[in-house]
C-alpha positions as CSV (number, residue, x, y, z in Angstrom):
1,M,-15.0,-9.2,16.7
2,R,-15.2,-7.2,20.3
3,E,-17.3,-3.7,20.4
4,K,-13.7,-1.6,21.2
5,E,-12.4,-3.7,18.4
6,K,-15.0,-2.9,15.9
7,N,-15.8,1.0,16.9
8,M,-11.6,1.1,16.0
9,L,-11.6,0.1,12.6
10,T,-15.1,2.2,12.0
11,D,-13.3,5.2,13.2
12,Y,-10.8,4.9,10.8
13,E,-12.6,4.1,7.5
14,K,-13.6,7.6,6.9
15,N,-10.3,9.0,6.9
16,T,-6.7,7.6,6.5
17,P,-5.1,9.3,9.2
18,P,-1.4,10.9,8.3
19,L,1.2,9.4,9.5
20,E,5.2,10.5,10.0
21,T,8.3,8.3,10.1
22,Q,12.1,9.8,10.5
23,R,11.8,10.6,6.6
24,L,8.6,10.2,5.6
25,I,5.3,11.8,6.3
26,L,2.3,9.3,4.8
27,R,-0.6,11.1,3.9
28,P,-3.6,10.9,1.6
29,M,-2.8,12.3,-2.0
30,T,-4.7,15.3,-4.1
31,E,-4.7,16.9,-6.9
32,K,-2.1,19.1,-5.7
33,D,0.6,16.1,-5.8
34,V,-0.3,15.6,-9.7
35,P,2.9,17.3,-10.6
36,D,4.9,14.7,-8.4
37,L,2.8,11.7,-9.5
38,E,3.4,12.8,-13.4
39,K,7.3,12.2,-12.7
40,W,6.9,8.4,-12.1
41,L,3.3,7.0,-11.7
42,G,3.4,6.0,-15.2
43,L,7.2,4.5,-15.9
44,D,7.0,1.5,-17.4
45,E,10.3,0.0,-14.9
46,V,7.4,0.7,-12.0
47,Y,5.3,-1.9,-13.2
48,T,8.2,-4.4,-14.1
49,Y,6.7,-6.9,-11.3
50,W,3.1,-5.1,-10.3
51,G,1.4,-7.5,-12.3
52,R,0.2,-5.2,-14.9
53,K,1.3,-2.1,-17.5
54,A,0.1,1.7,-16.2
55,T,-3.3,2.3,-16.6
56,R,-4.4,5.3,-18.3
57,G,-5.3,7.3,-15.2
58,E,-1.4,6.2,-13.6
59,K,0.1,7.3,-17.3
60,N,-1.9,10.9,-16.5
61,P,-2.4,11.3,-13.1
62,G,-4.8,14.1,-13.1
63,E,-7.5,11.8,-14.1
64,L,-7.0,9.6,-11.0
65,F,-8.9,13.1,-8.9
66,V,-11.4,13.2,-11.2
67,D,-14.8,11.3,-10.4
68,P,-16.5,10.3,-13.6
69,R,-19.6,9.5,-12.0
70,P,-20.2,11.8,-9.6
71,W,-23.6,11.5,-9.5
72,V,-23.3,8.0,-7.9
73,K,-23.5,8.0,-4.1
74,R,-20.5,5.9,-2.8
75,K,-19.8,4.0,0.5
76,P,-17.0,4.9,2.3
77,S,-14.0,2.4,1.5
78,P,-12.8,0.8,4.4
79,D,-9.6,0.8,2.3
80,F,-6.7,3.0,3.8
81,K,-4.1,4.7,0.9
82,W,-1.7,6.9,1.5
83,G,1.1,8.9,-0.3
84,M,5.0,8.9,0.5
85,V,6.2,12.2,1.3
86,L,9.3,12.6,1.9
87,K,10.5,15.3,4.0
88,E,13.8,16.7,2.7
89,K,11.5,17.5,-0.7
90,N,8.0,17.7,0.2
91,E,7.5,15.7,-2.9
92,V,5.4,12.7,-3.1
93,M,7.6,9.8,-4.2
94,G,5.4,6.6,-3.4
95,E,2.3,5.3,-2.8
96,I,1.5,2.6,0.1
97,A,-2.0,1.2,0.7
98,V,-3.6,-1.4,2.7
99,F,-6.7,-2.5,0.5
100,D,-9.1,-5.2,-0.4
101,I,-10.3,-5.4,3.7
102,Q,-12.2,-8.0,4.6
103,N,-14.6,-8.3,6.9
104,G,-12.1,-5.7,9.4
105,R,-10.0,-8.9,9.8
106,M,-7.5,-8.9,7.1
107,G,-6.5,-6.9,4.2
108,D,-3.6,-6.9,1.7
109,V,-0.5,-4.1,1.9
110,G,0.9,-3.0,-1.5
111,Y,3.7,-0.4,-2.4
112,R,5.4,1.5,-5.1
113,L,7.8,3.9,-5.4
114,N,9.6,6.4,-7.7
115,P,12.7,4.8,-9.1
116,A,15.1,7.1,-8.6
117,Y,14.7,7.0,-4.6
118,W,14.8,3.0,-5.0
119,G,17.5,0.7,-2.7
120,R,17.0,3.6,-0.2
121,G,15.0,1.7,2.5
122,Y,11.9,4.0,2.1
123,A,9.3,1.4,1.6
124,T,10.5,-0.5,4.4
125,E,10.7,2.4,6.8
126,A,6.9,3.5,5.2
127,L,5.9,-0.1,5.9
128,Q,6.9,-0.2,8.9
129,E,4.9,2.8,10.0
130,V,1.3,1.5,8.2
131,V,2.0,-2.1,10.4
132,R,2.5,0.0,13.5
133,F,-1.1,1.7,12.6
134,I,-2.9,-1.0,11.5
135,F,-1.9,-3.4,14.6
136,T,-2.5,-0.5,17.2
137,Q,-5.4,1.6,15.6
138,T,-7.5,-0.9,13.8
139,A,-9.5,-4.1,14.7
140,I,-7.8,-5.6,11.4
141,Q,-6.1,-9.2,12.9
142,R,-4.1,-10.1,9.5
143,L,-2.4,-8.6,6.3
144,N,-1.3,-10.3,3.7
145,G,1.5,-9.4,0.9
146,G,2.6,-10.8,-2.4
147,A,5.0,-10.3,-4.6
148,D,6.9,-11.8,-8.0
149,V,9.8,-14.1,-7.0
150,R,11.9,-11.9,-9.2
151,N,11.6,-8.9,-7.0
152,V,13.7,-9.7,-4.7
153,A,13.6,-6.0,-3.2
154,S,9.9,-6.1,-2.5
155,C,10.4,-9.7,-0.8
156,R,12.8,-7.7,1.8
157,V,10.5,-5.5,2.0
158,M,8.0,-7.6,3.5
159,E,10.6,-9.9,5.6
160,K,12.2,-6.9,7.5
161,C,8.7,-5.7,8.6
162,G,7.9,-9.3,9.9
163,F,6.0,-11.0,7.0
164,V,6.4,-14.5,7.2
165,R,6.8,-16.6,3.9
166,E,3.9,-18.6,3.9
167,G,4.2,-20.4,0.6
168,T,5.0,-19.7,-3.4
169,V,2.7,-19.9,-6.1
170,R,3.9,-21.7,-9.0
171,Q,2.3,-20.2,-12.4
172,G,-0.3,-18.6,-10.4
173,K,-2.2,-15.5,-11.9
174,M,-1.0,-12.1,-9.9
175,V,-3.1,-9.3,-11.5
176,S,-3.3,-9.6,-14.9
177,V,0.3,-12.0,-15.5
178,Y,1.0,-15.1,-15.0
179,C,4.0,-16.0,-12.9
180,D,5.6,-17.3,-9.6
181,Y,4.9,-15.5,-6.9
182,H,5.8,-15.4,-3.2
183,I,3.0,-15.3,-0.5
184,Y,3.5,-13.2,3.1
185,G,1.3,-12.6,5.8
186,L,1.4,-10.7,9.1
187,L,-0.8,-11.7,12.0
188,R,-1.4,-9.2,15.0
189,E,-0.1,-11.9,17.2
190,D,3.2,-11.8,16.0
191,Y,3.1,-8.0,15.7
192,E,2.7,-7.8,19.4
193,K,5.6,-10.4,20.2
């Protein structure tokens, strides 16, 4: 990795910078967002194709902001995680992340929304901005995505954002369930074309 690229990623490891689109502000979530998260984060339909059920913390979002072991010194995470704030309501109605970043070169994308906002293009709008940020402000060269084959909406989001379907895993393990799922990838060179 070139020194400039290495420095770019290191600068962003410390904080997830806020991003803005026409209808959304993407920003780190705080305890102040718990009332918004309580409206949707624990709903069963959010996890239909997520590969698992909601965790205790997701059902009780206040717990997500409590460090269960505050005495442990943790390394800064290289991952990026944003709450999707709908500008017109100033409400956290979804989240999007680039996680499992490996060697500063490759990471996975994931997103989920309050079902009340499904089908309105918010996930596509947020993912387009995250892709732009990743490929212009970090050294990451590849983004991965995966979606249960039955999750047609999520597959369309990735395809609209330039991700290429690279294959289908048949009866593979997706988090904690076995299902058929599509694998998607987007390279920096694809984005720069």
